[in-house]
C-alpha positions, 0 to 999 in steps of 0.5 A: 880674651878676658871675657872668655876667661870670666865666662869659663870660670863662671860656667865652672862655678855654676856646674860645681854649685849644681852638683853640690846641691844635688848631692845635698838634696839626695842625702836625706833620701839615702838615709831614710832608705836605711831606716828599719821600720819593724822586726818580725819572727816568722816561724815558716818558710814563705814567698816574698817577691820572687824568692822563698825566704827561710823561717827566721827573724826579719828586719823590714825596711821601707822605701817608697813602694819597696820594702826590704826583708833582711833575715837577721842572720844574713841568710836571706834578703829580698826587695818586694814591691808594695802598694797602699792598702786601707782597712776600715777597722783600726788594727790594735796590733802591728802584723804581717798577713800571709796567704796560706795556700796548701803548704805554701805561705805568701806575704800579702799585707803589712799593718801597723797598730792604730793606722788604717793605712797599710801595705800590700804585696801584689800576687806573684805568678807562683801564687796565682798558679797555686790559686788556680789549682786550689780553685779547681780542687775547691780548696780554700786558702786561709790568712795567717797573721804574724805579730810585727814589732815596730822598731821606731 
């Protein structure tokens, strides 16, 4: 009887310890996700992920393979998946690169000054559709670069 009671107390203690360790281990990740990385004034409406975002000032936050774009006046917010990008020349300034297709702008890349590694957004279905129309009409797209101010 006494050994059952000790086993029960020991099991409960182990479970509580495991839960506490899990909570402590996840705390730095949660804090890192809310750290602003950069700020940009974007003078035109643009597509990021599945949404068309209004022109405005945006805070950009990164968490692993996602970025969050949050308009400072709380008019818009969107999470966008990204993957690694690389350039052979070192950017002298931080920037956002948009693909301009007709009168539409699509967020494509994010670069920080002095860093060969950047982030790239995959093309959305909407952009692929517009791209096909441009190819049929023999129209060219042009990249648009917007300055990015790092917050760090």
